[in-house]
C-alpha positions as CSV (number, residue, x, y, z in Angstrom):
1,X,-36.5,185.7,-60.8
2,X,-37.2,183.3,-63.6
3,X,-33.5,182.3,-63.8
4,X,-33.5,181.6,-60.0
5,X,-36.4,179.2,-60.5
6,X,-34.6,177.5,-63.4
7,X,-31.5,177.0,-61.3
8,X,-33.5,175.8,-58.4
9,X,-35.4,173.3,-60.7
10,X,-32.2,172.0,-62.3
11,X,-30.5,171.6,-58.9
12,X,-33.6,169.8,-57.5
13,X,-33.6,167.5,-60.5
14,X,-29.9,166.6,-60.1
15,X,-30.4,165.9,-56.4
16,X,-33.5,163.8,-57.1
17,X,-31.6,161.7,-59.7
18,X,-28.6,161.3,-57.3
19,X,-30.8,160.2,-54.4
20,X,-32.9,157.8,-56.6
21,X,-29.8,156.3,-58.1
22,X,-28.0,155.9,-54.8
23,X,-31.1,154.2,-53.3
24,X,-31.5,151.8,-56.2
25,X,-27.7,150.9,-56.1
26,X,-27.9,150.3,-52.3
27,X,-31.0,148.1,-52.8
28,X,-29.3,146.1,-55.5
29,X,-26.2,145.6,-53.4
30,X,-28.3,144.6,-50.4
31,X,-30.2,142.1,-52.5
32,X,-26.9,140.4,-53.5
33,X,-25.9,139.6,-50.0
34,X,-26.9,136.0,-49.1
35,X,-26.9,135.4,-45.3
36,X,-25.5,132.1,-44.1
37,X,-26.6,130.4,-40.9
38,X,-24.3,130.7,-37.9
39,X,-21.8,127.8,-37.8
40,X,-22.2,127.0,-41.5
41,X,-19.0,125.7,-43.0
42,X,-17.7,126.2,-46.5
43,X,-20.2,125.7,-49.4
44,X,-20.4,122.1,-50.6
45,X,-20.5,123.2,-54.3
46,X,-17.5,124.8,-56.0
47,X,-17.6,128.6,-55.4
48,X,-18.3,130.9,-58.3
49,X,-17.3,134.5,-58.6
50,X,-19.9,136.6,-56.8
51,X,-20.8,140.2,-57.3
52,X,-18.9,142.2,-54.7
53,X,-20.7,145.5,-54.7
54,X,-20.5,147.8,-51.7
55,X,-21.1,151.5,-50.9
56,X,-17.8,153.3,-50.4
57,X,-15.7,156.3,-51.4
58,X,-14.6,156.1,-55.0
59,X,-12.3,159.0,-55.0
60,X,-11.5,162.5,-53.7
61,X,-9.1,165.1,-54.7
62,X,-7.5,168.5,-54.8
63,X,-7.2,170.0,-58.2
64,X,-6.6,173.3,-60.1
65,X,-8.4,174.2,-63.3
66,X,-11.2,176.0,-65.1
67,X,-13.7,177.2,-64.0
68,X,-13.3,176.0,-60.4
69,X,-9.7,177.3,-59.8
70,X,-8.5,175.5,-56.6
71,X,-11.1,172.9,-55.8
72,X,-11.8,169.9,-53.5
73,X,-13.9,167.0,-54.7
74,X,-15.4,163.8,-53.3
75,X,-17.0,160.9,-55.1
76,X,-18.8,158.0,-53.5
77,X,-21.1,155.3,-54.7
78,X,-21.4,151.6,-55.4
79,X,-17.9,150.0,-55.8
80,X,-17.4,146.6,-57.5
81,X,-14.1,144.9,-56.9
82,X,-13.8,142.0,-59.2
83,X,-11.1,139.6,-60.2
84,X,-10.3,141.4,-63.4
85,X,-12.0,144.8,-63.1
86,X,-12.8,147.4,-60.5
87,X,-15.7,149.8,-61.1
88,X,-17.4,152.6,-59.3
89,X,-20.9,154.0,-60.2
90,X,-20.5,157.3,-58.4
91,X,-22.0,160.7,-57.5
92,X,-19.4,163.5,-57.2
93,X,-19.5,166.9,-55.4
94,X,-16.8,169.5,-56.3
95,X,-16.4,172.9,-54.8
96,X,-13.8,175.5,-55.6
97,X,-13.0,179.2,-55.5
98,X,-14.7,179.7,-58.9
99,X,-17.7,177.5,-58.6
100,X,-19.4,174.3,-57.4
101,X,-20.6,171.3,-59.3
102,X,-22.4,167.9,-59.0
103,X,-22.1,165.0,-61.3
104,X,-22.8,161.3,-61.8
105,X,-20.8,158.8,-63.7
106,X,-18.8,155.6,-63.9
107,X,-15.1,155.1,-63.0
108,X,-12.8,152.2,-63.8
109,X,-9.4,151.5,-62.2
110,X,-6.6,149.5,-63.8
111,X,-4.0,147.6,-61.7
112,X,-2.6,148.4,-58.4
113,X,-0.8,151.7,-59.2
114,X,-3.9,154.0,-58.8
115,X,-4.5,154.3,-62.5
116,X,-8.0,154.7,-63.9
117,X,-10.5,156.6,-66.0
118,X,-14.0,157.9,-65.5
119,X,-16.7,159.6,-67.5
120,X,-19.2,161.9,-65.8
121,X,-22.1,164.2,-66.6
122,X,-23.2,167.0,-64.4
123,X,-24.1,170.6,-63.6
124,X,-21.8,173.5,-62.6
125,X,-22.7,176.8,-61.0
126,X,-20.0,179.5,-61.2
127,X,-19.3,182.0,-58.5
128,X,-18.4,185.7,-58.9
129,X,-14.9,185.0,-60.3
130,X,-14.6,181.7,-62.3
131,X,-11.7,180.9,-64.6
132,X,-12.6,181.1,-68.3
133,X,-16.4,181.1,-67.7
134,X,-19.2,183.6,-67.2
135,X,-19.8,184.6,-63.5
136,X,-22.9,183.4,-61.7
137,X,-24.2,181.1,-64.4
138,X,-25.2,177.5,-64.6
139,X,-23.7,175.0,-67.0
140,X,-24.5,171.4,-67.9
141,X,-22.2,168.9,-69.7
142,X,-19.8,166.1,-69.3
143,X,-16.1,165.3,-68.5
144,X,-13.6,162.6,-69.1
145,X,-11.1,161.9,-66.2
146,X,-7.8,160.1,-66.5
147,X,-5.3,159.1,-63.8
148,X,-2.2,157.7,-65.4
149,X,-0.3,157.1,-62.2
150,X,-1.0,157.0,-58.4
151,X,-4.3,159.0,-58.7
152,X,-2.4,161.9,-60.3
153,X,-4.1,163.1,-63.4
154,X,-6.7,165.4,-64.8
155,X,-10.0,166.0,-66.5
156,X,-11.3,167.6,-69.7
157,X,-14.9,168.5,-70.2
158,X,-17.4,170.4,-72.3
159,X,-20.3,172.4,-70.7
160,X,-23.0,174.6,-72.1
161,X,-24.6,177.6,-70.3
162,X,-28.3,177.4,-69.4
163,X,-30.9,180.1,-69.2
164,X,-29.8,182.8,-71.6
165,X,-32.3,185.5,-72.4
166,X,-32.9,186.6,-76.0
167,X,-30.1,189.0,-77.1
168,X,-27.7,187.9,-74.4
169,X,-24.0,187.8,-75.1
170,X,-22.8,184.5,-76.6
171,X,-19.4,185.0,-74.9
172,X,-18.8,182.1,-72.5
173,X,-21.9,180.2,-73.7
174,X,-19.8,177.0,-74.1
175,X,-16.9,176.3,-71.8
176,X,-14.1,173.8,-71.9
177,X,-13.5,172.6,-68.4
178,X,-10.1,171.2,-67.3
179,X,-8.3,170.4,-64.1
180,X,-5.1,168.7,-63.0
181,X,-4.0,167.5,-59.6
182,X,-4.5,164.6,-57.1
183,X,-7.7,162.7,-57.6
184,X,-10.3,164.4,-59.8
């Protein structure tokens, strides 16, 4: 019973952080839009690079790895497309045969070939048959994601199990997560 409350509390905290972060990003993006009167021509002063933030999908994917096994993921958030750099402050949901997870992080793309990197921190809940992790447990940690070409790549992470009772087995307390596939 206590473990269920801990999982519910951790899940509620992650959802609250994601909601608050998304709302503040949306407010910041909305504040940067400057309306122009109808019929107004080009600005009379030389233009300067403006922030180009917008809410959009950052990535999605189909992967195989531990502990999720086959999994689908979707990441969306505030995207900045600049002259020299493209960034995405994102929230990610991932669900697979071995578990489900939620995370937040920052992604950066390089060039036009779909290459990029990301760093995320999040929470994972395993199902009854995860790969290389303890079943029906909650883990927190972080991952590094790399796409060397055309959004094909993988991730590597380190997560620690939550909510162990005194004398519980230490087997599977820490887990190295990994995946490879399309997206992340």
